[in-house]
N, CA and C of each residue as an Amber inpcrd file, in Angstrom:
protein
   477
  20.5910000 -81.1000000  86.4970000  21.7920000 -80.1510000  86.0210000
  21.1660000 -80.0180000  84.4090000  20.0220000 -80.6920000  84.1310000
  19.5280000 -80.3770000  83.0400000  18.6520000 -79.2200000  82.8310000
  18.0680000 -78.9120000  84.0710000  17.3220000 -77.6700000  84.2780000
  18.3270000 -76.7580000  83.9160000  19.6520000 -76.3730000  84.6550000
  20.4590000 -75.6280000  84.4120000  20.7720000 -75.2080000  83.3600000
  20.9670000 -75.9610000  82.3570000  21.8570000 -76.1420000  81.3070000
  20.5660000 -75.2390000  80.1580000  19.4680000 -75.8210000  80.6580000
  18.1100000 -74.9860000  79.9220000  17.8730000 -73.8570000  80.4450000
  18.1730000 -73.4190000  81.3490000  17.8520000 -71.9140000  82.0700000
  19.4900000 -70.9940000  81.3650000  20.1950000 -71.7670000  81.2860000
  21.5490000 -71.0880000  80.5200000  21.1620000 -71.0020000  79.3220000
  20.7500000 -71.7250000  78.3860000  20.4820000 -71.4320000  77.2140000
  19.4450000 -70.5220000  76.6620000  18.6010000 -70.2860000  77.4600000
  17.5030000 -69.3360000  77.4100000  18.0640000 -67.8430000  77.2130000
  18.6460000 -67.8950000  78.2670000  19.1130000 -66.6580000  78.6150000
  20.7300000 -66.2680000  77.8530000  20.9560000 -67.0440000  77.1420000
  21.9580000 -66.9890000  76.1840000  21.3340000 -66.4840000  74.8060000
  20.4880000 -66.9800000  74.4550000  19.1760000 -67.1100000  73.4340000
  19.0060000 -65.2360000  73.2300000  19.1960000 -64.8220000  72.1400000
  18.6820000 -63.1060000  71.8010000  17.1920000 -63.1010000  71.8550000
  16.7910000 -61.9680000  72.7160000  15.5330000 -61.8020000  72.6570000
  14.4240000 -61.4490000  71.5730000  13.2680000 -61.1470000  71.2660000
  12.9490000 -61.2270000  70.2050000  13.1750000 -59.7400000  69.5290000
  13.3160000 -59.2730000  70.2440000  13.0230000 -57.5060000  70.3250000
  14.2360000 -57.0960000  69.5000000  15.5780000 -57.8810000  69.9060000
  16.5940000 -57.7250000  69.3790000  16.5300000 -57.8930000  68.1550000
  16.9670000 -57.3850000  67.0340000  17.5540000 -58.1850000  65.9790000
  18.7630000 -57.8650000  65.4500000  19.4540000 -58.9300000  64.8590000
  20.9370000 -58.6430000  64.8150000  21.2890000 -57.1650000  63.3160000
  21.8090000 -56.6970000  63.5450000  22.1790000 -55.5670000  62.5430000
  22.4070000 -55.8410000  61.2020000  23.0230000 -57.6160000  60.8400000
  22.6380000 -57.6670000  59.3180000  21.3530000 -57.8750000  58.9190000
  20.5960000 -58.4590000  59.4510000  19.1000000 -59.0120000  59.2610000
  18.3390000 -57.5600000  58.9020000  18.4000000 -56.7420000  59.5290000
  17.6300000 -55.4920000  59.4070000  18.4670000 -54.9040000  58.1530000
  19.4400000 -54.7740000  57.7020000  19.9760000 -54.1830000  56.5090000
  19.5210000 -55.2040000  55.3050000  19.1160000 -56.3480000  55.4180000
  18.6450000 -57.0010000  54.7580000  17.0400000 -56.9970000  54.3980000
  16.5870000 -56.6290000  55.5670000  15.0460000 -56.2340000  55.1080000
  14.9950000 -54.9270000  54.5270000  15.8940000 -53.8980000  55.1750000
  16.3450000 -52.5730000  54.2400000  16.1310000 -52.5570000  53.0320000
  17.3480000 -53.6220000  52.3950000  17.5020000 -53.7480000  50.9370000
  16.4010000 -54.3640000  50.1400000  15.7470000 -55.0310000  51.1690000
  14.7240000 -55.7250000  50.3110000  13.3960000 -54.7830000  50.1410000
  13.2270000 -53.8150000  51.0550000  12.1360000 -52.7750000  50.8880000
  12.6350000 -51.8750000  49.8360000  14.1410000 -51.4780000  49.5890000
  14.2530000 -51.0190000  48.6310000  14.1320000 -51.1200000  47.2290000
  14.6230000 -52.5250000  47.1920000  14.3240000 -53.5200000  45.9910000
  13.0250000 -52.9570000  45.5700000  12.2620000 -53.4270000  46.4380000
  10.6640000 -53.5980000  46.4480000  10.1010000 -52.5530000  45.8510000
  10.8420000 -51.3870000  45.9090000   9.8620000 -49.8000000  45.8980000
  10.6710000 -49.6640000  43.9770000  11.6700000 -50.0330000  44.0910000
  12.3340000 -50.3980000  42.5770000  11.3280000 -50.6790000  41.7270000
  11.2320000 -52.0430000  42.2290000  10.4120000 -53.2220000  41.0830000
   9.1350000 -52.1870000  40.8450000   8.4150000 -52.0430000  41.7540000
   7.2430000 -51.1640000  41.7120000   7.4460000 -49.8330000  40.7890000
   8.2860000 -49.0360000  41.1360000   8.3780000 -48.3150000  39.6750000
   8.5770000 -48.0200000  38.7520000   9.5730000 -49.6450000  38.5820000
   9.7710000 -50.1680000  37.3330000   8.7310000 -50.3940000  36.6160000
   7.5260000 -51.1280000  37.3260000   6.6190000 -51.6750000  36.8290000
   5.2570000 -50.8420000  36.2400000   5.3570000 -49.4410000  37.0780000
   4.6230000 -48.6500000  36.3690000   5.1770000 -47.9320000  35.2380000
   6.5960000 -47.9360000  35.1260000   7.1760000 -47.2590000  34.3200000
   6.7680000 -48.3980000  32.9640000   7.2790000 -49.6530000  33.0440000
   7.1220000 -50.5230000  32.1170000   5.6540000 -50.2010000  31.6050000
   4.6100000 -50.3160000  32.4430000   3.4260000 -50.4060000  31.8310000
   2.7610000 -49.1780000  31.3680000   3.5230000 -47.8290000  32.1180000
   3.1130000 -46.6300000  30.8950000   3.8090000 -46.6410000  29.5040000
   5.0640000 -47.5590000  29.4980000   5.7200000 -47.8100000  28.1030000
   5.0050000 -48.3110000  27.5810000   4.2040000 -49.4600000  27.7850000
   3.1550000 -50.1990000  26.9920000   2.0070000 -49.9160000  26.5700000
   1.4030000 -48.7890000  27.3610000   0.3460000 -47.7770000  27.1210000
   0.8340000 -46.9310000  25.8650000   2.0160000 -46.3190000  25.8550000
   2.5180000 -45.5080000  24.9370000   2.8150000 -46.1940000  23.3920000
   3.0710000 -47.3300000  23.8320000   3.6320000 -48.0740000  22.5950000
   2.0840000 -48.7950000  21.5080000   1.0760000 -49.0080000  22.5530000
   0.1090000 -49.4660000  22.3390000  -0.5570000 -47.9910000  21.6030000
  -0.6920000 -47.0870000  21.9830000  -1.4920000 -45.6500000  21.5410000
  -0.3040000 -45.6130000  20.0260000   0.8090000 -45.8070000  20.2090000
   1.6080000 -45.5450000  19.0120000   1.3720000 -46.6180000  18.1280000
   0.7400000 -47.8460000  18.2630000   0.5080000 -49.0370000  17.5110000
  -0.5560000 -48.6450000  16.5870000  -1.5070000 -48.6260000  17.4900000
  -2.8540000 -47.9880000  17.1810000  -3.1610000 -46.8760000  15.9990000
  -1.9740000 -45.8560000  16.6360000  -2.1220000 -45.1850000  15.2840000
  -1.1050000 -45.1540000  14.3040000  -0.2790000 -46.0370000  14.4640000
   0.3080000 -46.6640000  13.0390000  -0.9680000 -47.5430000  12.4340000
  -1.7010000 -48.1110000  13.0970000  -2.6650000 -48.9310000  12.3990000
  -3.9240000 -48.1230000  11.7110000  -4.1160000 -46.9230000  12.3590000
  -5.0110000 -46.0510000  11.6470000  -4.5390000 -45.4120000  10.2460000
  -3.1660000 -45.1500000  10.7280000  -2.5070000 -44.2720000   9.2920000
  -2.5370000 -45.2940000   8.4470000  -2.4140000 -47.0130000   8.4810000
  -2.2000000 -48.0220000   7.6830000  -3.6620000 -48.2250000   6.8280000
  -4.3490000 -47.9890000   7.3270000  -6.3560000 -48.3810000   7.2380000
  -6.1370000 -47.1790000   6.5220000  -6.0970000 -45.8150000   6.6270000
  -6.3910000 -44.7410000   5.9840000  -5.7910000 -44.5560000   4.5500000
  -4.6480000 -45.2460000   4.7230000  -3.8400000 -45.3630000   3.5940000
  -4.6000000 -46.6850000   2.4010000  -4.8390000 -47.4160000   3.0840000
  -5.7320000 -48.9620000   2.2310000  -6.8640000 -48.3580000   1.5430000
  -7.7630000 -47.1720000   2.3190000  -8.7740000 -47.1220000   2.0970000
  -8.4070000 -45.9650000   0.8920000  -7.7810000 -44.9900000   1.0320000
  -7.3240000 -43.9320000   0.3210000  -6.8890000 -44.6550000  -0.8750000
  -6.0430000 -45.9420000  -1.3360000  -5.8240000 -46.6830000  -2.2470000
  -6.6850000 -47.2770000  -3.0350000  -7.7500000 -47.9730000  -2.2080000
  -8.9300000 -48.5880000  -2.8650000  -9.8220000 -47.3870000  -3.6730000
  -9.9520000 -46.1520000  -2.6020000 -10.7540000 -45.1670000  -3.4810000
  -9.9240000 -44.4060000  -4.4880000  -8.5010000 -44.3290000  -4.8390000
  -7.9830000 -44.3650000  -5.9590000  -8.4220000 -45.4370000  -7.2350000
  -8.1530000 -46.3410000  -6.8570000  -8.4400000 -47.5510000  -7.7510000
  -9.8960000 -47.3690000  -8.4070000 -10.7780000 -47.7030000  -7.6320000
 -12.1830000 -46.9190000  -8.0940000 -12.7690000 -45.6650000  -8.7760000
 -11.6190000 -44.7440000  -8.9350000 -12.2060000 -43.5540000  -9.4480000
 -11.1730000 -43.6780000 -10.8320000 -10.2830000 -44.5710000 -10.9110000
  -9.6130000 -44.8390000 -12.0930000 -10.5920000 -45.4410000 -12.9250000
 -10.9040000 -46.8130000 -12.2990000 -12.1030000 -47.7490000 -12.8110000
 -13.1800000 -47.0460000 -13.3750000 -13.8470000 -46.0300000 -12.7170000
 -14.6610000 -45.3630000 -13.1090000 -14.3720000 -44.2050000 -14.2810000
 -13.3790000 -43.3640000 -13.9860000 -12.9250000 -42.7260000 -15.3000000
 -13.0990000 -43.7220000 -16.4670000 -12.0430000 -44.6160000 -16.7790000
 -12.0660000 -45.3040000 -17.6330000 -13.3150000 -45.7560000 -18.0860000
 -14.2330000 -46.4300000 -17.4960000 -15.5500000 -46.6450000 -17.9590000
 -16.2270000 -45.4190000 -18.4530000 -16.2800000 -44.3360000 -17.8100000
 -16.6480000 -43.3720000 -18.4940000 -16.0790000 -42.8670000 -19.8690000
 -14.8900000 -42.9140000 -19.9530000 -14.2370000 -42.5070000 -21.0420000
 -14.9650000 -43.5790000 -22.3680000 -15.2810000 -45.0780000 -22.1570000
 -15.4670000 -46.2420000 -23.3130000 -17.1300000 -45.4640000 -23.3050000
 -17.6390000 -45.0190000 -22.1000000 -19.2180000 -44.9780000 -22.4070000
 -19.3000000 -43.2610000 -23.6370000 -18.1900000 -42.4850000 -23.2940000
 -18.4090000 -41.0490000 -24.3770000 -17.8350000 -41.8300000 -25.6170000
 -16.7070000 -42.4330000 -25.5640000 -16.1430000 -42.8870000 -26.8680000
 -17.1440000 -43.4460000 -27.8810000 -18.2200000 -44.2920000 -27.2550000
 -19.4400000 -45.0730000 -27.9290000 -20.6890000 -44.5060000 -28.0950000
 -20.3690000 -43.1770000 -27.6790000 -21.9010000 -42.2310000 -27.3780000
 -22.8160000 -43.1660000 -26.8560000 -22.9450000 -43.8540000 -25.5950000
 -23.8870000 -44.8340000 -25.0130000 -24.7150000 -43.7890000 -24.3130000
 -26.1240000 -43.5840000 -24.5090000 -27.0960000 -42.6980000 -23.8640000
 -27.0980000 -43.1080000 -22.1680000 -27.6410000 -41.9080000 -21.6280000
 -27.7820000 -42.0720000 -19.9090000 -27.9810000 -43.7060000 -19.5410000
 -29.3820000 -43.6900000 -20.1430000 -30.2820000 -44.7820000 -19.5050000
 -29.3910000 -46.1910000 -19.7540000 -28.3810000 -46.4450000 -20.4950000
 -27.4230000 -47.4410000 -21.1630000 -26.2980000 -47.9940000 -20.1790000
 -25.9910000 -46.7560000 -19.5790000 -24.5440000 -46.6840000 -18.9100000
 -24.2420000 -47.5190000 -18.0710000 -25.6260000 -48.2850000 -17.2870000
 -25.3990000 -49.8750000 -16.2840000 -25.0310000 -50.7100000 -16.5700000
 -25.3620000 -50.8460000 -18.2370000 -25.1900000 -52.1910000 -19.1000000
 -23.5590000 -52.1820000 -19.3820000 -22.8040000 -50.8870000 -19.3400000
 -21.3500000 -50.8770000 -19.7620000 -20.7390000 -51.1930000 -18.3960000
 -19.9870000 -52.6010000 -18.1020000 -19.5500000 -52.7820000 -16.9420000
 -18.0760000 -53.5240000 -17.3100000 -16.9380000 -53.8280000 -16.6750000
 -16.3110000 -54.6620000 -16.7430000 -14.6440000 -54.2710000 -15.7540000
 -13.8670000 -54.7330000 -15.4890000 -12.4120000 -54.6450000 -14.9690000
 -11.5880000 -54.1890000 -15.4360000 -11.2070000 -54.5580000 -16.9740000
 -10.0640000 -53.6790000 -17.8420000 -10.9470000 -52.9050000 -19.0980000
 -10.1580000 -52.5360000 -19.7930000 -10.4780000 -51.9180000 -20.9380000
 -11.0800000 -52.5010000 -21.9860000 -10.5810000 -53.6100000 -22.3640000
 -11.1200000 -54.3380000 -23.2210000 -12.5080000 -55.1000000 -22.8590000
 -12.5570000 -55.3840000 -21.7010000 -14.3720000 -55.7930000 -21.2640000
 -15.0210000 -54.7470000 -21.3540000 -14.7580000 -53.5300000 -21.0390000
 -15.4470000 -52.2670000 -21.2050000 -16.1550000 -51.9430000 -22.5060000
 -14.7550000 -52.0890000 -23.2560000 -14.9150000 -51.8190000 -25.1010000
 -16.1450000 -52.9310000 -25.7470000 -15.7880000 -54.4920000 -25.1870000
 -16.7380000 -55.4440000 -25.9940000 -18.1100000 -54.9520000 -25.2980000
 -18.2020000 -54.5000000 -23.9790000 -19.7580000 -54.2220000 -23.4780000
 -20.3070000 -53.1040000 -23.8910000 -19.4160000 -52.1520000 -24.4900000
 -19.9760000 -50.9560000 -24.8840000 -19.9680000 -51.3640000 -26.6900000
 -19.6730000 -51.8040000 -27.1920000 -20.0100000 -52.1510000 -28.3360000
 -21.4900000 -53.0100000 -28.5560000 -21.7650000 -53.9130000 -27.5420000
 -22.7220000 -54.2820000 -27.5940000 -23.9530000 -53.7760000 -27.2350000
 -23.7650000 -53.1250000 -26.2170000 -25.2120000 -51.8720000 -25.8750000
 -25.4680000 -51.1810000 -27.5770000 -24.3130000 -50.5690000 -28.0370000
 -24.1510000 -49.7410000 -29.1920000 -25.2180000 -50.4590000 -30.0780000
 -24.4800000 -51.8110000 -30.4610000 -25.4290000 -52.6240000 -31.2680000
 -26.6960000 -53.0530000 -30.7720000 -27.3400000 -52.8680000 -29.6340000
 -28.4780000 -53.4100000 -29.0490000 -29.6060000 -52.0330000 -29.5530000
 -28.7840000 -50.4580000 -29.2450000 -29.2600000 -49.4980000 -29.3170000
 -29.8560000 -49.4210000 -30.7970000 -28.9880000 -49.8010000 -31.5560000
 -29.4820000 -49.7010000 -33.1870000 -30.2290000 -50.3970000 -33.5870000
 -30.0940000 -51.5040000 -33.0410000 -31.3180000 -52.6400000 -33.3540000
 -32.5020000 -52.2490000 -32.9320000 -32.6680000 -51.7420000 -31.8990000
 -33.9290000 -51.3420000 -31.2550000 -34.2580000 -49.8460000 -31.7940000
 -33.6160000 -48.9790000 -32.3880000 -33.9360000 -47.9840000 -32.9670000
 -34.3070000 -48.2050000 -34.3320000 -33.8080000 -49.2990000 -35.3310000
 -34.0850000 -49.9490000 -36.7090000 -35.8670000 -50.3870000 -36.2940000
 -35.9070000 -51.0310000 -35.4130000 -37.2990000 -51.4950000 -35.3560000
 -38.4590000 -50.7900000 -34.7880000 -38.1770000 -49.8920000 -34.1170000
 -39.0950000 -48.6680000 -33.5440000 -39.4010000 -47.6410000 -34.7910000
 -38.2430000 -47.3300000 -35.4050000 -38.8930000 -46.2620000 -36.5890000
 -39.3490000 -47.0130000 -37.6880000 -40.5790000 -46.8170000 -38.3110000
 -41.1430000 -47.1440000 -39.2140000 -40.4070000 -46.9670000 -40.8560000
 -40.7090000 -47.6950000 -41.2490000 -40.3470000 -46.8360000 -42.8040000
 -41.1480000 -46.2180000 -43.4490000 -40.3100000 -45.2390000 -44.1040000
 -41.2510000 -44.0430000 -44.8000000 -41.3680000 -44.2900000 -45.9170000
 -42.7070000 -44.1520000 -46.7740000 -42.9310000 -44.6190000 -48.0910000
 -43.5070000 -42.6260000 -48.2230000 -43.7280000 -42.6180000 -49.5840000
 -44.4170000 -41.5510000 -50.3640000 -45.6770000 -41.5770000 -49.9920000
 -46.2200000 -40.3330000 -49.4550000 -47.5980000 -40.6010000 -49.0230000
 -48.6850000 -39.9600000 -50.0810000 -49.4110000 -40.4910000 -50.2800000
 -50.7750000 -40.5590000 -51.1060000 -51.5980000 -39.8620000 -50.7090000
 -52.5400000 -38.3170000 -51.0260000 -53.3650000 -37.9550000 -50.4040000
 -54.7330000 -38.8220000 -50.2070000 -55.3440000 -39.0970000 -48.8930000
 -56.4720000 -40.0710000 -48.8290000 -56.3860000 -41.1970000 -48.2740000
 -55.1090000 -41.9370000 -48.8640000 -54.3520000 -43.1470000 -48.9260000
 -53.7210000 -43.4130000 -47.4430000 -54.2420000 -44.2790000 -46.5060000
 -53.5800000 -44.5000000 -45.4750000 -53.3740000 -43.6200000 -44.1620000
 -54.1950000 -42.4160000 -44.7680000 -54.0390000 -41.5280000 -43.6850000
 -55.2010000 -41.5280000 -42.6760000 -55.2470000 -40.7320000 -41.6410000
 -56.3300000 -41.0010000 -40.8550000 -57.5590000 -40.6310000 -41.1440000
 -58.9280000 -41.1760000 -40.5960000 -59.7270000 -40.7380000 -41.1640000
 -60.5320000 -39.0810000 -41.1940000 -61.1920000 -38.9680000 -42.0370000
 -61.6800000 -37.5080000 -41.9760000 -62.1420000 -36.6230000 -40.8510000
 -61.9920000 -35.8280000 -40.3910000 -62.1180000 -35.5500000 -38.8440000
 -63.9860000 -35.7080000 -38.7390000 -64.4490000 -35.6170000 -37.9460000
 -65.8570000 -35.5930000 -37.9620000 -66.5970000 -34.1180000 -37.2530000
 -67.7270000 -33.8800000 -37.7740000 -67.7520000 -32.7330000 -37.3570000
 -68.0270000 -32.6310000 -35.8960000 -68.3020000 -31.4290000 -35.0960000
 -68.6440000 -31.1940000 -33.6950000 -69.5390000 -31.4190000 -33.3440000
 -70.7580000 -31.2520000 -34.5000000 -72.3960000 -31.3770000 -34.0430000
 -72.4780000 -32.4510000 -34.7170000 -72.1090000 -33.2880000 -35.2210000
 -72.7470000 -34.1620000 -36.0890000 -73.2510000 -35.9080000 -35.0020000
 -73.6620000 -36.3910000 -35.6670000 -74.0550000 -37.7770000 -34.9990000
 -72.8800000 -38.4690000 -34.8450000 -71.8590000 -38.3780000 -35.7740000
 -70.3850000 -39.4420000 -35.5760000 -69.5050000 -39.3210000 -34.2050000
 -69.6980000 -37.5690000 -33.5690000 -68.8700000 -37.6600000 -32.4500000
 -69.6940000 -38.2150000 -31.0650000 -71.3870000 -38.2360000 -31.5100000
 -72.1210000 -38.7350000 -30.2240000 -72.1400000 -39.8100000 -29.8690000
 -71.9880000 -40.7350000 -31.3970000 -71.9800000 -42.0250000 -31.4490000
 -70.9440000 -42.9600000 -30.7560000 -69.5090000 -42.0080000 -31.1320000
 -68.3170000 -42.3580000 -30.7460000 -68.4370000 -42.0700000 -29.0630000
 -68.6750000 -41.3050000 -28.8260000 -68.5450000 -40.8700000 -27.1350000
 -69.5220000 -42.0150000 -26.6330000 -70.5720000 -42.2650000 -27.1770000
 -71.3430000 -43.7570000 -26.6420000 -70.9610000 -44.9320000 -26.4150000
 -70.1660000 -45.1850000 -27.5130000 -69.2390000 -46.2320000 -27.6890000
 -68.1220000 -46.4460000 -26.6240000 -67.5550000 -45.3630000 -26.8270000
 -66.6050000 -45.3120000 -25.6480000 -66.8520000 -45.4530000 -24.3160000
 -68.1420000 -45.0540000 -23.7710000 -68.6320000 -44.8160000 -22.3320000
 -69.3990000 -45.9300000 -22.1430000 -69.7020000 -46.7720000 -23.0430000
 -70.5520000 -47.8850000 -23.1410000 -71.9510000 -47.5630000 -22.6450000
 -72.4090000 -46.6740000 -23.1040000 -73.9310000 -46.2460000 -22.9060000
 -74.8610000 -46.5510000 -24.2230000
């Protein structure tokens, strides 16, 4: 009897090729949702790319704005420096010594540079005295055909 029941159970079980209608619907639904998920994934990736492109464009604009603000600040500082230099009439050779971040610092440096220039000019300029002919002037010129020039050249050349 056990063989008979086993055969009956085998004949009653559905064949593998036969799939119930309900199970086929679930597979179709799963495929449909899988296709939608793939479409959503590609749309989400595209949205992320667009956001990244916008983000980098915004970052580029922010960097450009920051560079423009920095250039403006440098131009203002240079204009202030040149104004102080012009006010104190500092010669071009001494512009590098007039430095500072505020107007007070620039003015103080310009005043120091101006004092140094004046002190240097006073040290270099000899004191003028009334000239007395024949006293303190250069020696009398030598004759071109005289022994004085010949001896001066020999001394200079070491002959």
